Every structure is written in C-alpha cells, then in structure tokens.
N, C-alpha and C positions, 0 to 999 in steps of 0.2 A: 224831838221830844226833849225837854230840859232834864238835866241830870243834877241831882243835889251834889254839892261839893264833896261831901263825905262818901259819895258813890263814884267819884271820878278817879280813875287810876293815876292820872297826872297830878291831881290835887293831893292825893294820898302820898305819892312819891315826893312831891315838893315838901309836904309837911314833915315827912320822915327825914329828908335831907337837911332841912332847916334845924330841926332838933339835933340831928347827928353832928353837924358842924358847930352848932352853938355849944353843945356839951363837950366836944373835942377841944374847944378853945377855953373851956371853963368859964363861960359867960352865962349869967342869969338871963331870964326872959326880960327882966326889967332893964338890965344893962344893954341888951341887944335892942330893945325898943328905943331906948334913949339914943343909942348910936345911929339908929336908922330913922329917927324922928317920928316914931310911931308910938302908939299906946301899948302898955304892957299887956292888957287884956286882949288886944288885937293879935299880938304875937302868940299868945296862948291859943286863941281860936285858929290861927293859921296852923300851929303845930298839931292841933286836933282835927285838922282838915274840915273845919266848920265854915271857912270863908273862901270865896272865889276871889283870889287876890288879883290886883291889877299889875300890868307890866311895870308900871312906875314903882310900885311897892316891892316887886320882885327885885328890881335894880337896887333899891335902897337897902334891902336886907342883904343882898349879895355884897354890896360895898361894905356894909357894916361887918360882915363875916369874912371879908377879904377873899372872896371867891368869884369866879365868873358866874353870871346869872344862869348860863346853860348848865353849869355844874349842879345847881339846885334842882334842875328839871330832869336830869338824866340819872 
C-alpha cells in the first residue's frame, strides 16, 4: 500500500536533516537550490516532506551541503 511522503519516517528524517544542515551552514533555500541545480520551491517541498525525492537529487543536495548522502538519511 503506497504511503504519502509526509507519512514516511525516512522522508521526514531526510527533510529534517536537509533543513538542519542548510541552516547550520547559513544557506537560504534559494542558495541551496542554485548550488544543487534544483528549483527553490522544490527545496521547500523537500524540507516540508511533501516530495518523494530521487536518489539523483539526494546526491545533488548532499554535494551542495558538503555531506555524504547517507548523512541526510540517518
């Protein structure tokens, strides 16, 4: 049975970690989006756990935040 992204513990954890690392680095959603090659509104949706993100985009965000992709999922 499909689970909505906002009801998935892993999506919620990822969303929390993206926001935590972004804020710790003093980076805006817009700056993170630009560094990752994504749209600003997409970053907002990720941080609110509204999107089921692809592995490719997890990698792009991790690189932009200078962390390992696994760090954003744990």
